[in-house]
DSSP file (Angstrom, degrees, kcal/mol; ACC not computed):
  #  RESIDUE AA STRUCTURE BP1 BP2  ACC     N-H-->O    O-->H-N    N-H-->O    O-->H-N    TCO  KAPPA ALPHA  PHI   PSI    X-CA   Y-CA   Z-CA
    1    1 A M              0   0    0      0, 0.0     2,-0.4     0, 0.0     0, 0.0   0.000 360.0 360.0 360.0 126.6  -34.7  -94.7 -174.5
    2    2 A Q        -     0   0    0      1,-0.0     2,-0.3     0, 0.0     0, 0.0  -0.701 360.0-124.3 -89.4 134.3  -34.5  -98.1 -176.1
    3    3 A Q        -     0   0    0     -2,-0.4     2,-0.2     1,-0.1    -1,-0.0  -0.567  28.1-113.1 -77.7 136.4  -34.7  -98.3 -179.9
    4    4 A E        -     0   0    0     -2,-0.3     2,-0.5     1,-0.1    -1,-0.1  -0.462  28.6-120.3 -68.4 137.3  -37.5 -100.7 -181.2
    5    5 A K        -     0   0    0     -2,-0.2     2,-0.3     1,-0.0    -1,-0.1  -0.673  24.5-133.8 -79.3 125.9  -36.1 -103.7 -183.0
    6    6 A M        -     0   0    0     -2,-0.5     2,-0.5     1,-0.0    -1,-0.0  -0.647  15.9-142.4 -80.4 135.8  -37.4 -103.7 -186.6
    7    7 A E        -     0   0    0     -2,-0.3     2,-0.2     0, 0.0     5,-0.1  -0.870  12.0-129.5-102.8 127.1  -38.7 -107.1 -187.7
    8    8 A A        +     0   0    0     -2,-0.5     2,-0.3     4,-0.1     3,-0.1  -0.526  40.9 155.3 -73.0 136.5  -38.0 -108.3 -191.2
    9    9 A S     >  -     0   0    0     -2,-0.2     4,-2.2     1,-0.1     5,-0.2  -0.966  56.7-104.3-153.3 166.6  -41.1 -109.5 -193.1
   10   10 A M  H  > S+     0   0    0     -2,-0.3     4,-2.7     1,-0.2     5,-0.2   0.904 120.6  53.8 -61.4 -41.4  -42.4 -109.9 -196.6
   11   11 A S  H  > S+     0   0    0      1,-0.2     4,-2.6     2,-0.2    -1,-0.2   0.896 108.4  49.0 -61.8 -40.7  -44.6 -106.8 -196.1
   12   12 A I  H  > S+     0   0    0      2,-0.2     4,-2.3     1,-0.2    -1,-0.2   0.914 111.6  49.4 -65.4 -42.4  -41.7 -104.7 -195.0
   13   13 A L  H  X S+     0   0    0     -4,-2.2     4,-2.1     2,-0.2     5,-0.2   0.934 112.7  47.3 -60.8 -46.8  -39.6 -105.9 -198.0
   14   14 A I  H  X S+     0   0    0     -4,-2.7     4,-2.6     1,-0.2    -2,-0.2   0.926 113.3  48.0 -61.1 -46.1  -42.5 -105.1 -200.4
   15   15 A M  H  X S+     0   0    0     -4,-2.6     4,-2.7     1,-0.2    -1,-0.2   0.853 108.5  55.3 -65.6 -34.9  -43.1 -101.6 -198.9
   16   16 A S  H  X S+     0   0    0     -4,-2.3     4,-1.5     2,-0.2    -1,-0.2   0.936 112.3  41.4 -63.3 -47.2  -39.4 -100.8 -199.0
   17   17 A I  H  X S+     0   0    0     -4,-2.1     4,-1.8     2,-0.2    -2,-0.2   0.908 115.6  51.4 -67.1 -41.2  -39.2 -101.5 -202.8
   18   18 A A  H  X S+     0   0    0     -4,-2.6     4,-2.4     1,-0.2    -2,-0.2   0.896 107.6  51.8 -63.6 -40.7  -42.5  -99.8 -203.4
   19   19 A S  H  X S+     0   0    0     -4,-2.7     4,-2.3     1,-0.2    -1,-0.2   0.858 107.2  53.6 -67.1 -32.6  -41.4  -96.6 -201.5
   20   20 A S  H  X S+     0   0    0     -4,-1.5     4,-2.3     2,-0.2    -1,-0.2   0.897 109.4  48.9 -64.4 -39.5  -38.3  -96.5 -203.6
   21   21 A A  H  X S+     0   0    0     -4,-1.8     4,-1.5     2,-0.2    -2,-0.2   0.918 110.5  50.0 -64.7 -43.5  -40.5  -96.6 -206.7
   22   22 A V  H  <>S+     0   0    0     -4,-2.4     5,-2.2     1,-0.2     6,-0.6   0.906 112.0  47.6 -62.8 -43.0  -42.7  -93.8 -205.4
   23   23 A M  H ><5S+     0   0    0     -4,-2.3     3,-1.6     1,-0.2    14,-0.6   0.909 109.5  53.3 -64.0 -41.6  -39.7  -91.6 -204.6
   24   24 A A  H 3<5S+     0   0    0     -4,-2.3    15,-3.7     1,-0.3    19,-0.3   0.772 104.9  55.3 -66.1 -25.0  -38.2  -92.3 -208.1
   25   25 A M  B 3<5S-A   38   0A   0     -4,-1.5    -1,-0.3    13,-0.2    -2,-0.2   0.507 116.2-117.3 -82.8  -3.8  -41.5  -91.2 -209.6
   26   26 A G  T < 5S+     0   0    0     -3,-1.6    -3,-0.2    11,-0.5    12,-0.1   0.684  84.4 118.0  77.7  17.5  -41.2  -87.9 -207.7
   27   27 A L  S   <S+     0   0    0     -5,-2.2    -4,-0.2     1,-0.2    -5,-0.1   0.548  75.9  31.3 -93.4  -9.1  -44.4  -88.6 -205.7
   28   28 A S  S    S-     0   0    0     -6,-0.6     9,-0.3    -5,-0.2    -2,-0.2  -0.994  86.9-111.6-147.7 140.5  -42.6  -88.6 -202.4
   29   29 A P        -     0   0    0      0, 0.0     7,-0.3     0, 0.0    -6,-0.1  -0.390  37.3-101.4 -73.3 151.8  -39.6  -86.8 -201.1
   30   30 A D     >  -     0   0    0      5,-3.0     4,-3.5     1,-0.1     3,-0.3  -0.587  30.0-138.6 -65.5 125.1  -36.3  -88.6 -200.3
   31   31 A P  T  4 S+     0   0    0      0, 0.0    -1,-0.1     0, 0.0     0, 0.0   0.762  99.4  50.0 -63.8 -23.8  -36.4  -88.9 -196.5
   32   32 A Q  T  4 S+     0   0    0      1,-0.1    -2,-0.0     3,-0.1     0, 0.0   0.837 126.9  21.0 -82.6 -33.5  -32.7  -88.0 -196.2
   33   33 A T  T  4 S-     0   0    0     -3,-0.3     3,-0.1     2,-0.2    -1,-0.1   0.675  88.1-135.2-107.8 -21.6  -32.7  -84.9 -198.4
   34   34 A G     <  +     0   0    0     -4,-3.5     2,-0.3     1,-0.3    -2,-0.0   0.492  66.6 123.1  77.1   1.7  -36.4  -83.8 -198.3
   35   35 A Q        -     0   0    0     -5,-0.3    -5,-3.0    -6,-0.1     2,-0.4  -0.654  54.0-142.7 -97.3 150.9  -36.2  -83.3 -202.0
   36   36 A T        +     0   0    0     -2,-0.3     2,-0.3    -7,-0.3   -12,-0.1  -0.906  25.6 164.8-109.4 143.8  -38.3  -84.8 -204.8
   37   37 A S        -     0   0    0    -14,-0.6   -11,-0.5    -2,-0.4     2,-0.5  -0.985  30.6-122.5-152.0 155.2  -36.9  -85.9 -208.1
   38   38 A K  B     +A   25   0A   0     -2,-0.3     2,-0.2   -13,-0.2   -13,-0.2  -0.865  28.1 165.4-106.0 132.8  -38.0  -88.0 -211.0
   39   39 A D     >  -     0   0    0    -15,-3.7     4,-2.4    -2,-0.5     3,-0.4  -0.730   8.9-177.6-141.2  86.8  -36.0  -91.0 -212.3
   40   40 A K  H  > S+     0   0    0      1,-0.2     4,-2.7    -2,-0.2     5,-0.2   0.838  82.5  55.8 -58.9 -35.4  -38.4  -93.0 -214.5
   41   41 A Q  H  > S+     0   0    0      1,-0.2     4,-2.1     2,-0.2    -1,-0.2   0.915 110.3  44.6 -64.9 -42.1  -35.8  -95.6 -215.2
   42   42 A M  H  > S+     0   0    0     -3,-0.4     4,-2.3     2,-0.2    -2,-0.2   0.873 112.0  53.0 -69.4 -36.9  -35.3  -96.3 -211.5
   43   43 A A  H  X S+     0   0    0     -4,-2.4     4,-2.1   -19,-0.3    -2,-0.2   0.941 110.7  46.8 -61.8 -47.2  -39.1  -96.2 -210.9
   44   44 A R  H  X S+     0   0    0     -4,-2.7     4,-2.7     1,-0.2    -2,-0.2   0.900 110.2  54.1 -60.9 -41.8  -39.5  -98.9 -213.6
   45   45 A F  H  X S+     0   0    0     -4,-2.1     4,-2.2     1,-0.2    -1,-0.2   0.914 109.1  47.6 -59.5 -44.9  -36.7 -100.9 -212.2
   46   46 A N  H  X S+     0   0    0     -4,-2.3     4,-1.8     2,-0.2    -1,-0.2   0.878 112.0  49.1 -67.4 -37.7  -38.3 -101.0 -208.7
   47   47 A I  H  X S+     0   0    0     -4,-2.1     4,-1.9     2,-0.2    -1,-0.2   0.914 110.9  51.1 -65.3 -42.0  -41.7 -102.0 -210.2
   48   48 A D  H  X S+     0   0    0     -4,-2.7     4,-2.4     1,-0.2    -2,-0.2   0.871 105.7  56.0 -62.5 -36.7  -40.0 -104.7 -212.2
   49   49 A L  H  X S+     0   0    0     -4,-2.2     4,-2.7     1,-0.2    -1,-0.2   0.916 106.9  49.5 -60.1 -42.7  -38.3 -105.9 -208.9
   50   50 A L  H  X S+     0   0    0     -4,-1.8     4,-2.5     1,-0.2    -1,-0.2   0.878 109.4  51.9 -64.3 -36.9  -41.8 -106.3 -207.4
   51   51 A L  H  X S+     0   0    0     -4,-1.9     4,-2.4     2,-0.2    -2,-0.2   0.901 110.6  47.8 -65.7 -40.7  -42.9 -108.2 -210.4
   52   52 A V  H  X S+     0   0    0     -4,-2.4     4,-3.0     2,-0.2     5,-0.2   0.927 111.9  50.2 -63.8 -44.8  -39.9 -110.6 -210.1
   53   53 A L  H  X S+     0   0    0     -4,-2.7     4,-1.5     1,-0.2    -2,-0.2   0.914 110.8  49.7 -59.0 -43.6  -40.6 -111.0 -206.4
   54   54 A Q  H  < S+     0   0    0     -4,-2.5     4,-0.5     1,-0.2    -1,-0.2   0.923 113.9  45.3 -61.2 -45.4  -44.3 -111.8 -207.2
   55   55 A Q  H >< S+     0   0    0     -4,-2.4     3,-0.7     1,-0.2    -2,-0.2   0.917 114.7  46.7 -65.9 -44.2  -43.3 -114.4 -209.8
   56   56 A K  H 3< S+     0   0    0     -4,-3.0    -1,-0.2     1,-0.2    -2,-0.2   0.697 116.4  43.7 -75.5 -19.2  -40.6 -116.0 -207.7
   57   57 A T  T >X S+     0   0    0     -4,-1.5     3,-2.9    -5,-0.2     4,-0.6   0.369  78.5 138.4-105.4   4.0  -42.8 -116.3 -204.6
   58   58 A K  T <4 S+     0   0    0     -3,-0.7    -3,-0.1    -4,-0.5    -4,-0.0  -0.261  78.0  13.3 -54.0 127.4  -46.0 -117.4 -206.3
   59   59 A G  T 34 S+     0   0    0      2,-0.1    -1,-0.3     3,-0.1    -2,-0.0   0.325 116.1  77.5  87.4  -7.5  -47.6 -120.1 -204.2
   60   60 A N  T <4 S+     0   0    0     -3,-2.9     2,-0.3     2,-0.1    -2,-0.2   0.399  76.0  83.6-113.3  -0.4  -45.4 -119.3 -201.1
   61   61 A L  S  < S-     0   0    0     -4,-0.6    -2,-0.1    -7,-0.1     2,-0.0  -0.689  83.2-107.5-100.2 155.8  -47.1 -116.2 -199.9
   62   62 A T     >  -     0   0    0     -2,-0.3     4,-2.7     1,-0.1     5,-0.2  -0.352  38.3-105.9 -68.0 163.4  -50.1 -116.0 -197.6
   63   63 A N  H  > S+     0   0    0      1,-0.2     4,-2.4     2,-0.2     5,-0.2   0.905 123.1  50.8 -58.2 -41.5  -53.3 -114.9 -199.3
   64   64 A D  H  > S+     0   0    0      2,-0.2     4,-2.6     1,-0.2    -1,-0.2   0.913 111.2  47.1 -63.6 -43.6  -53.0 -111.4 -197.7
   65   65 A E  H  > S+     0   0    0      2,-0.2     4,-2.6     1,-0.2    -2,-0.2   0.922 113.3  48.3 -64.1 -44.4  -49.4 -111.0 -198.8
   66   66 A A  H  X S+     0   0    0     -4,-2.7     4,-2.4     2,-0.2    -2,-0.2   0.904 114.1  46.0 -63.3 -42.0  -50.2 -112.1 -202.4
   67   67 A Q  H  X S+     0   0    0     -4,-2.4     4,-2.7    -5,-0.2     5,-0.2   0.901 112.1  51.5 -67.4 -41.5  -53.2 -109.7 -202.5
   68   68 A F  H  X S+     0   0    0     -4,-2.6     4,-2.4     2,-0.2    -2,-0.2   0.932 112.3  46.0 -59.1 -47.9  -51.1 -106.8 -201.0
   69   69 A L  H  X S+     0   0    0     -4,-2.6     4,-2.5     2,-0.2     5,-0.2   0.917 113.0  49.8 -63.2 -44.6  -48.4 -107.3 -203.5
   70   70 A E  H  X S+     0   0    0     -4,-2.4     4,-2.2     1,-0.2    -2,-0.2   0.930 113.4  45.5 -59.9 -47.7  -50.8 -107.6 -206.4
   71   71 A N  H  X S+     0   0    0     -4,-2.7     4,-2.4     1,-0.2    -1,-0.2   0.893 113.2  50.1 -64.3 -40.7  -52.7 -104.4 -205.4
   72   72 A L  H  X S+     0   0    0     -4,-2.4     4,-2.7    -5,-0.2     5,-0.2   0.921 110.2  49.2 -66.1 -44.2  -49.4 -102.5 -204.8
   73   73 A I  H  X S+     0   0    0     -4,-2.5     4,-2.5     2,-0.2    -2,-0.2   0.932 112.2  48.8 -61.1 -45.4  -48.0 -103.4 -208.2
   74   74 A S  H  X S+     0   0    0     -4,-2.2     4,-2.1    -5,-0.2    -2,-0.2   0.927 112.3  48.3 -59.6 -45.7  -51.2 -102.4 -210.0
   75   75 A D  H  X S+     0   0    0     -4,-2.4     4,-2.3     1,-0.2    -2,-0.2   0.916 112.7  47.8 -61.5 -44.9  -51.3  -99.1 -208.1
   76   76 A L  H  X S+     0   0    0     -4,-2.7     4,-2.7     1,-0.2    -1,-0.2   0.882 109.7  52.9 -65.8 -38.1  -47.6  -98.4 -208.9
   77   77 A Q  H  X S+     0   0    0     -4,-2.5     4,-2.2     2,-0.2    -1,-0.2   0.898 109.9  48.5 -65.2 -39.2  -48.1  -99.2 -212.6
   78   78 A I  H  X S+     0   0    0     -4,-2.1     4,-1.6     2,-0.2    -2,-0.2   0.926 113.3  47.1 -64.8 -44.7  -51.0  -96.8 -212.9
   79   79 A K  H  X S+     0   0    0     -4,-2.3     4,-0.9     1,-0.2    -2,-0.2   0.901 110.5  53.3 -62.4 -41.4  -49.0  -94.1 -211.2
   80   80 A Y  H >< S+     0   0    0     -4,-2.7     3,-0.9     1,-0.2    -2,-0.2   0.920 107.7  49.7 -60.7 -45.7  -46.0  -94.8 -213.4
   81   81 A V  H 3< S+     0   0    0     -4,-2.2    -1,-0.2     1,-0.2    -2,-0.2   0.853 107.2  56.3 -62.3 -34.4  -48.1  -94.4 -216.6
   82   82 A S  H 3<        0   0    0     -4,-1.6    -1,-0.2     1,-0.3    -2,-0.2   0.687 360.0 360.0 -75.5 -16.7  -49.5  -91.1 -215.3
   83   83 A I    <<        0   0    0     -4,-0.9    -1,-0.3    -3,-0.9    -2,-0.2   0.466 360.0 360.0 -91.8 360.0  -46.0  -89.6 -214.9
């Protein structure tokens, strides 16, 4: 069985950072351990990374990528406040 080659993209990068934030908020288990734990400082750091990415790529993303990033950041910020 041949392993599928993963293709790097802006969406994959955004989702990778977002999933780290979700795990740090204790909303999703760590895929390696199956355990959930909360680390608010790490969650905030990952959300801040997405904000930096948004700022530094402004004007260089497709409309879909920019909207995806904006919606994801908003969703994560709401989740962060609720924890």
